[in-house]
C-alpha positions in Angstrom: 25.8 -7.0 -15.3 28.8 -9.3 -14.5 28.3 -12.2 -12.2 31.5 -13.7 -10.6 31.7 -16.9 -8.6 33.7 -16.9 -5.4 34.4 -19.6 -2.8 32.2 -18.0 -0.2 29.1 -18.1 -2.5 28.7 -21.9 -1.7 28.7 -21.3 2.1 25.4 -22.1 3.9 23.7 -19.4 5.9 24.8 -21.0 9.2 28.5 -21.1 8.0 28.3 -17.4 6.9 26.9 -16.5 10.3 29.7 -18.3 12.1 32.3 -16.5 10.0 30.6 -13.1 10.7 30.5 -13.7 14.5 34.1 -15.0 14.8 35.7 -12.6 12.3 33.7 -9.8 13.9 35.2 -10.8 17.3 38.6 -10.7 15.7 37.9 -7.3 14.2 36.8 -5.9 17.5 40.1 -6.9 19.3 42.0 -3.9 18.0 39.4 -1.2 18.8 38.7 -2.8 22.2 42.5 -2.8 22.9 42.8 0.9 22.0 39.6 2.3 23.5 38.4 0.2 26.4 40.7 2.2 28.8 39.7 5.6 27.6 37.4 6.3 30.6 40.4 5.6 32.9 42.7 8.2 31.3 42.0 10.9 33.9 42.6 8.3 36.6 45.9 7.2 35.0 47.0 10.9 34.8 46.4 11.1 38.6 47.9 7.8 39.6 51.1 8.2 37.6 51.2 12.0 38.4 52.0 13.0 34.7 50.5 15.4 32.2 47.5 14.8 29.9 49.8 14.7 26.9 52.0 12.0 28.5 48.9 9.8 29.1 47.7 10.4 25.6 51.1 9.1 24.4 50.2 5.7 25.7 47.2 5.8 23.3 49.5 7.0 20.5 51.9 4.1 21.3 49.1 1.6 20.9 47.9 3.0 17.5 51.5 3.1 16.1 52.0 -0.5 17.3 48.8 -1.4 15.6 49.9 0.2 12.4 53.3 -1.5 12.4 51.8 -4.8 13.3 49.5 -4.7 10.4 52.4 -4.1 8.0 54.0 -7.2 9.3 51.0 -9.5 9.6 49.2 -8.7 6.3 52.1 -9.7 3.9 53.0 -12.6 6.2 49.4 -13.9 5.9 49.6 -13.7 2.1 52.7 -15.8 2.2 51.9 -18.5 4.8 48.1 -18.4 5.1 45.8 -16.7 7.5 45.6 -19.0 10.6 49.2 -19.1 11.8 49.9 -15.3 11.8 46.5 -14.7 13.5 47.2 -17.1 16.4 50.8 -16.0 16.9 50.1 -12.3 16.9 47.1 -12.7 19.3 49.4 -14.6 21.6 51.7 -11.5 21.7 48.6 -9.4 22.5 47.7 -11.6 25.5 51.3 -11.4 26.9 51.3 -7.6 26.5 47.9 -7.1 28.2 49.2 -8.9 31.3 52.4 -6.8 31.2 50.2 -3.6 31.0 48.2 -4.8 34.0 51.3 -4.8 36.3 53.2 -1.8 34.7 54.7 0.2 37.6 55.1 3.5 35.6 53.8 5.2 32.5 56.9 4.5 30.4 56.5 0.7 30.8 52.8 1.0 30.3 53.5 2.8 27.0 55.8 -0.1 25.9 53.2 -2.7 26.9 50.6 -0.7 25.0 52.7 -0.7 21.8 53.1 -4.5 22.0 49.3 -4.8 22.6 48.8 -2.8 19.4 51.2 -5.0 17.4 49.5 -8.2 18.7 46.0 -6.9 18.1 46.8 -6.0 14.5 46.2 -9.5 13.2 42.5 -9.5 14.1 41.4 -6.7 11.8 43.8 -7.2 8.9 43.4 -11.0 8.7 39.6 -10.9 9.1 39.3 -8.5 6.1 41.7 -10.6 4.1 39.6 -13.8 4.9 36.4 -12.1 3.7 38.2 -11.1 0.5 39.4 -14.6 0.0 35.8 -15.8 0.1 33.8 -13.0 -1.6 33.9 -10.4 -4.2 31.6 -7.7 -5.7 28.4 -6.9 -3.9 28.6 -10.0 -1.7 31.9 -8.6 -0.5 30.1 -5.3 0.4 27.5 -7.2 2.4 30.1 -9.2 4.4 32.4 -6.2 4.9 29.4 -4.2 6.1 28.9 -6.7 8.8 32.6 -6.5 9.8 32.5 -2.7 9.5 29.5 -2.6 11.8 31.6 -4.4 14.5 34.7 -2.3 13.5 32.7 0.9 13.8 30.8 -0.1 17.0 33.8 -1.5 18.8 35.6 1.9 19.3 32.3 3.4 20.4 31.2 0.6 22.8 34.6 -0.1 24.2 34.7 3.0 26.5 31.1 2.1 27.6 32.3 -1.4 28.7 35.5 0.2 30.2 33.4 2.6 32.3 31.3 -0.3 33.6 34.4 -2.3 34.4 35.7 0.7 36.4 32.7 0.3 38.7 33.9 -3.1 39.9 37.7 -3.1 39.4 40.7 -0.7 39.2 42.0 0.4 35.8 44.5 -2.5 35.7 41.7 -5.0 35.6 40.7 -3.7 32.2 43.9 -5.2 30.8 43.3 -8.5 32.4 39.8 -8.6 30.7 41.5 -7.8 27.4 43.9 -10.7 27.9 40.9 -13.0 28.5 39.3 -11.7 25.3 42.4 -12.6 23.4 42.3 -16.2 24.8 38.7 -16.4 23.7 39.6 -15.3 20.2 42.4 -17.8 19.8 40.1 -20.6 21.0 37.4 -19.7 18.5 39.8 -19.5 15.6 41.5 -22.8 16.5 38.2 -24.6 16.7 36.0 -23.1 14.0 37.9 -21.1 11.4 39.3 -23.0 8.4 42.2 -21.7 6.3 40.8 -19.5 3.5 44.0 -19.1 1.5 44.9 -22.4 -0.1 48.7 -23.1 -0.8 48.1 -22.9 -4.5 46.9 -19.3 -4.3 49.9 -18.1 -2.2 52.2 -18.3 -5.3 50.1 -16.9 -8.2 52.2 -15.4 -11.0 53.0 -11.8 -10.4 51.8 -11.9 -6.8 54.1 -14.4 -5.1 56.7 -12.1 -3.5 56.2 -9.3 -0.9 57.5 -6.7 -3.4 55.1 -7.8 -6.2 52.2 -7.6 -3.8 53.1 -4.1 -2.6 53.7 -3.0 -6.1 50.3 -4.2 -7.3 48.5 -2.4 -4.4 50.5 0.8 -4.4 50.3 1.2 -8.2 46.5 1.2 -8.0 45.4 4.9 -8.0 42.0 4.1 -6.6 43.5 2.1 -3.7 46.0 4.9 -2.8 43.3 7.6 -2.8 40.8 5.4 -0.9 43.5 4.6 1.7 44.1 8.3 2.3 40.3 8.9 2.6 40.0 6.1 5.1 43.0 7.3 7.1 41.8 10.9 7.2 38.3 9.7 8.3 39.7 7.5 11.0 42.1 10.2 12.3 39.1 12.6 12.6 37.2 9.9 14.6 40.3 9.2 16.7 40.8 12.8 17.4 37.4 12.8 19.0 38.1 9.5 20.9 41.4 10.8 22.4 40.1 14.2 23.4 36.6 13.4 24.5 37.4 11.9 28.0 39.0 15.2 29.0 36.3 17.4 27.3 33.2 15.6 28.6 34.6 14.5 32.0 36.6 17.7 32.6 34.7 20.5 30.8 31.1 19.1 31.2 31.7 17.2 34.5 30.5 13.8 33.2 31.1 10.8 35.3 32.8 7.8 33.6 29.4 6.1 33.3 27.8 9.2 31.8 30.7 9.4 29.4 30.1 5.8 28.5 26.4 6.5 27.9 27.3 9.3 25.5 29.3 6.7 23.5 26.3 4.4 23.5 24.1 7.1 22.0 26.7 7.8 19.4 26.9 4.1 18.5 23.4 4.4 17.1 24.9 6.7 14.4 27.5 4.1 13.5 24.8 1.4 13.2 22.6 3.6 10.9 25.6 4.6 8.8 27.1 1.1 8.2 23.8 -0.7 7.5 22.5 2.1 5.3 25.7 2.2 3.3 25.4 -1.5 2.6 21.9 -1.2 1.3 22.6 2.0 -0.7 25.3 0.2 -2.8 22.4 -1.5 -4.6 21.6 1.9 -6.1 24.8 4.0 -5.9 28.5 3.2 -6.2 30.4 3.3 -2.8 32.5 6.2 -4.1 29.3 8.4 -4.3 28.3 7.4 -0.8 31.7 8.5 0.3 31.3 11.8 -1.5 28.2 12.7 0.6 29.5 11.3 3.9 32.8 13.2 3.8 30.9 16.4 3.1 28.7 15.8 6.1 31.8 15.1 8.2 33.3 18.4 7.2 30.1 20.4 7.9 29.5 18.7 11.2 33.1 19.5 12.3 32.8 23.2 11.4 29.5 23.3 13.3 31.3 22.0 16.5 33.9 24.8 16.3 31.3 27.5 15.5 28.8 26.4 18.2 31.5 25.9 20.8 32.9 29.4 20.2 29.4 30.7 20.4 29.1 29.1 23.9 26.0 27.1 23.0 27.1 24.5 25.5 26.9 20.7 25.6 24.3 20.2 22.9 26.2 22.5 20.5 28.9 19.9 20.6 27.0 16.6 21.1 24.5 17.0 18.2 26.9 17.8 15.3 29.3 15.2 16.8 26.5 12.5 16.4 26.2 13.4 12.7 30.0 13.3 12.3 30.1 9.8 13.7 27.1 8.6 11.7 28.9 9.9 8.5 32.0 7.9 9.5 29.7 4.8 9.7 28.5 5.4 6.1 32.2 5.5 5.0 33.6 2.4 6.8 32.3 -0.3 4.4 32.7 1.8 1.3 36.4 2.4 2.0 37.0 -1.3 2.7 35.2 -2.6 -0.4 36.9 0.0 -2.8 40.3 -0.8 -1.3 40.0 -4.7 -1.4 37.7 -5.4 -4.4 40.5 -5.4 -7.0 43.1 -7.1 -4.9 42.0 -10.6 -4.2 45.6 -11.9 -4.9 47.1 -9.7 -2.2 44.1 -9.2 0.2 46.3 -9.4 3.3 48.8 -6.8 2.0 46.0 -4.5 0.9 44.2 -4.8 4.2 47.4 -4.3 6.1 48.3 -1.1 4.3 44.8 0.2 4.8 44.8 -0.5 8.5 48.4 0.7 9.0 47.7 4.0 7.4 44.5 4.4 9.5 46.1 3.7 12.8 49.5 5.2 12.0 48.0 8.5 11.0 45.6 8.5 13.9 48.5 7.8 16.3 50.6 10.6 14.8 48.1 13.4 14.3 45.3 12.9 17.0 47.6 13.9 19.9 47.7 17.4 18.3 44.3 18.0 20.0 45.9 17.3 23.4 48.7 19.8 22.6 46.2 22.4 21.5 44.3 22.0 24.7 41.0 20.4 25.9 39.7 23.5 27.6 37.1 23.7 24.9 35.8 21.5 22.0 37.1 23.9 19.3 40.6 22.2 18.9 38.9 18.8 18.6 36.4 20.1 16.0 39.1 21.9 14.1 41.2 18.8 13.8 38.2 16.8 12.7 37.5 19.5 10.0 41.0 19.3 8.7 40.8 15.5 8.4 37.5 15.7 6.6 39.0 18.3 4.2 41.9 16.0 3.4 39.4 13.1 2.8 37.4 15.2 0.4 40.5 16.3 -1.5 41.8 12.7 -1.8 38.4 11.4 -3.1 38.0 14.0 -5.8 41.6 14.5 -6.9 43.1 11.0 -6.6 40.2 8.5 -6.6 38.1 10.5 -9.0 34.6 8.9 -8.4 33.6 9.0 -12.1 36.5 6.7 -13.1 35.7 3.9 -10.5 34.1 0.8 -12.2 30.8 -0.5 -11.1 30.8 -3.4 -8.6 30.1 -6.9 -9.9 27.1 -8.9 -8.5 
């Protein structure tokens, strides 16, 4: 078995914990930005007197902005280091949050939301790149699993927090809270996070220009296939996130707080999935964990459609949904480690492409559920099933699990 030394191997336990906490906070910025206002979507629809599809477009604007932002920030961080792009982009996020808080109409809210997405993009992509700067092999799996736990929990917990905030403030206050969170992140990075990409490593032969970095990443068959798997999984999860406020609050008459509680219950599935996947990589390659998790996602999605059409009711949707979300949790760290492990020279570019494809595809395809209607859970389940099928096809036809090398210790 190969043993490779990486800079992070010399960190003390306390230093690793500080990186996990602060980089986790960075990773959560994007999902919080996207999902914290989900419980307020029906209220926005009423306040602005526009259609459900129009309100969902503000969500789409955020995800597309997030995808574009990652494409800018990732390669930039490979060129100039991690700290400067991180602080600058988060500053844009703070400004956009305050603009969203005072937006007089849905059009200006949509523009502010797109800028919020661009600004929040730095958190996730730079955090992943920093971890790859420091670690490789199985230690990379362990560190990414910690970030994946935050990344998986944040979209699930954000609506819970949002529903609590709606008890004490109007929906505009949520954006003020997000601005304060951005200030907190910038402060932590400025005080406690050191630069992880030395100047000498920014100009390695064959990896010094943007074109060379993109060429290295996009010529890697495993990366391309895994990026499609990750994007399809995320789009399936996002289809649920964008449709669920209308299904559970409209169809099943949940209050915003009951809707938040549903997300809290589902978060248990994310925790189980992410932490189990990290431990299972000791015995199975990440690609084999993905093979099982994508199959479970497909079966759970089909179950939602069948049970909904059979009029089983709330539990016919909620139970298979829990298994779908848990299977997503199993996949998060596996996708990240397979995408980044072979791209230490261009970790920012690889992470940016991974994230941009995730959020770009989610932004483009998840509104289809709104167009198909939220009068039942069937359109949501069908969209999730299509995403799972794409994920399975990409894994077996492009990645080809048997050809993926074993992780180094």
